C-alpha positions as CSV (number, residue, x, y, z in Angstrom):
1,M,92.4,91.2,127.0
2,M,93.3,91.6,123.3
3,L,92.6,88.4,120.4
4,D,95.7,86.5,119.7
5,R,94.1,85.6,115.6
6,A,92.6,87.7,113.3
7,V,92.1,88.9,110.4
8,I,93.7,92.1,108.5
9,N,92.7,94.2,106.2
10,A,94.9,97.0,103.4
11,G,94.8,100.0,105.6
12,P,96.0,99.1,108.5
13,L,98.5,96.5,106.9
14,L,100.4,99.1,105.1
15,A,100.4,101.2,107.7
16,L,102.0,98.7,109.6
17,S,104.2,98.2,106.2
18,L,104.8,102.4,106.4
19,A,105.4,102.5,110.3
20,G,108.4,100.2,109.7
21,R,106.4,97.8,112.4
22,L,105.2,94.8,110.1
23,D,106.6,92.8,113.0
24,L,104.7,93.5,115.4
25,L,101.8,91.1,113.2
26,P,103.3,88.2,115.0
27,V,104.3,89.1,118.1
28,L,100.8,90.5,118.9
29,F,98.7,87.3,117.1
30,R,99.6,83.4,117.6
31,E,97.8,83.3,113.7
32,F,96.7,86.1,110.9
33,W,95.8,85.5,108.1
34,I,95.3,87.9,104.9
35,P,92.3,87.2,102.5
36,D,93.7,86.6,99.2
37,A,92.2,89.8,98.0
38,V,93.9,92.2,100.1
39,Y,96.9,90.7,98.7
40,R,96.0,91.4,95.3
41,E,95.1,94.6,96.1
42,V,98.2,95.7,98.5
43,T,100.9,93.8,96.4
44,V,99.8,93.8,92.7
45,A,97.6,96.8,92.5
46,G,100.1,98.6,94.4
47,F,103.0,97.4,93.2
48,G,105.7,100.7,93.7
49,R,103.9,102.4,96.3
50,S,105.4,102.7,99.3
51,G,104.8,100.2,101.9
52,A,103.9,97.6,98.9
53,N,107.3,95.9,98.4
54,S,107.8,94.0,101.9
55,L,104.5,92.8,102.0
56,S,105.4,90.9,99.3
57,D,107.9,88.7,100.7
58,M,107.8,85.2,100.8
59,M,107.4,85.7,104.8
60,W,103.4,87.3,104.2
61,R,102.7,84.4,101.2
62,K,101.9,82.2,104.0
63,H,99.3,84.2,106.2
64,V,97.3,84.6,102.4
65,C,94.3,82.5,101.8
66,S,91.0,82.6,100.4
67,A,87.6,84.0,102.1
68,P,84.6,81.8,101.1
69,D,82.3,83.9,99.1
70,P,80.6,87.2,100.9
71,D,76.7,87.8,101.1
72,P,75.0,90.3,98.5
73,L,74.9,92.4,101.2
74,L,78.9,92.3,101.8
75,I,79.8,92.4,97.9
76,A,77.2,95.3,96.7
77,E,78.7,97.8,100.5
78,L,81.9,97.0,100.2
79,D,85.5,97.9,98.6
80,P,86.1,93.4,97.6
81,G,89.4,93.3,100.6
82,E,87.0,94.5,103.1
83,A,84.5,92.1,101.7
84,A,86.7,89.2,101.5
85,V,88.2,90.8,105.4
86,I,84.7,89.6,106.4
87,S,83.6,86.8,105.3
88,L,87.0,85.4,106.1
89,A,86.7,86.6,109.6
90,R,83.5,84.8,110.3
91,A,85.0,82.0,109.3
92,K,88.1,81.9,111.1
93,L,86.0,83.3,115.3
94,P,86.9,83.9,117.4
95,C,89.4,86.6,115.7
96,L,89.5,90.1,115.9
97,T,88.7,91.9,112.2
98,I,91.3,94.5,111.3
99,I,89.8,96.4,109.7
100,D,90.6,100.8,109.2
101,E,87.4,102.1,107.2
102,K,84.7,103.8,109.1
103,R,82.3,101.6,107.3
104,G,83.5,98.7,106.8
105,R,84.3,98.6,110.6
106,R,80.6,99.1,111.4
107,I,79.5,95.9,108.9
108,A,81.6,93.9,110.7
109,R,80.7,95.1,113.7
110,H,76.9,95.9,114.1
111,V,76.2,93.9,111.2
112,Y,77.9,90.8,111.5
113,G,79.5,91.1,115.8
114,L,82.2,90.8,114.8
115,P,85.5,91.9,117.2
116,I,86.7,94.8,115.4
117,K,89.9,96.8,115.3
118,G,92.2,99.4,113.5
119,T,95.0,100.2,113.0
120,A,96.4,102.7,115.9
121,G,94.2,99.8,117.8
122,L,96.6,97.7,117.3
123,L,99.3,100.2,118.4
124,V,97.6,100.9,121.5
125,E,98.1,97.2,122.1
126,A,101.5,96.9,121.0
127,K,102.8,100.1,123.5
128,H,100.7,98.5,125.7
129,R,103.1,95.2,125.8
130,G,105.8,96.7,125.7
131,L,107.0,97.3,121.6
132,L,106.5,100.5,121.3
133,N,108.1,103.2,122.8
134,N,105.8,107.2,121.5
135,L,102.9,106.1,119.8
136,R,101.6,109.8,119.4
137,T,104.8,110.1,116.9
138,I,104.7,106.9,115.1
139,L,100.1,107.6,114.8
140,L,102.5,111.7,113.2
141,D,105.1,109.7,111.2
142,L,101.6,107.6,109.3
143,R,100.2,110.2,108.7
144,Q,102.4,112.8,107.0
145,L,103.3,109.7,104.3
146,G,99.7,109.9,103.6
147,Y,98.0,107.5,106.5
148,Y,94.8,109.1,106.7
149,L,94.7,109.6,111.3
150,S,92.3,112.2,111.9
151,D,93.1,114.5,115.1
152,D,90.2,112.4,117.2
153,V,91.5,109.2,116.0
154,I,95.1,109.8,117.6
155,D,94.0,112.2,120.1
156,R,91.8,108.6,121.1
157,A,95.3,106.5,120.8
158,C,97.8,108.0,122.7
159,K,94.6,108.7,125.8
160,A,93.8,105.1,125.2
161,A,97.7,103.8,125.5
162,E,98.3,106.4,128.8
163,T,94.8,104.5,130.9
164,L,96.8,100.9,129.8
């Protein structure tokens, strides 16, 4: 069973927005948070980009919160958004850390012991709950829109969705 609380990074937010499936977040999670740094990265730095507009809607603003100051390790190793996600996830435990970048995932899991999922994992869970019809199509469409997903990630996600 997946945790029903989460802290979300910019990549998964943009991916869900590009897929037109931001609506999955309040269905999959009882509570979810977007660190300030991530929200700014997506809506200010990403202004005008695909996906950023739907995230600037007031409905998402209520999920934005400040993260505790990150550890020096996080500041040295990750971008400000990823560092804020991990720092906030540690403060909000138990919760899921939703992050796609390999380095951020590795640090979250191995250094801090945080439970993690990425965009593909969220979509697998949504498929499992009957919220999505064709997972492979959504993943391939995301890649077509410029969101990086390897063949391996797509294949593993589709296989996981079949076995649930």
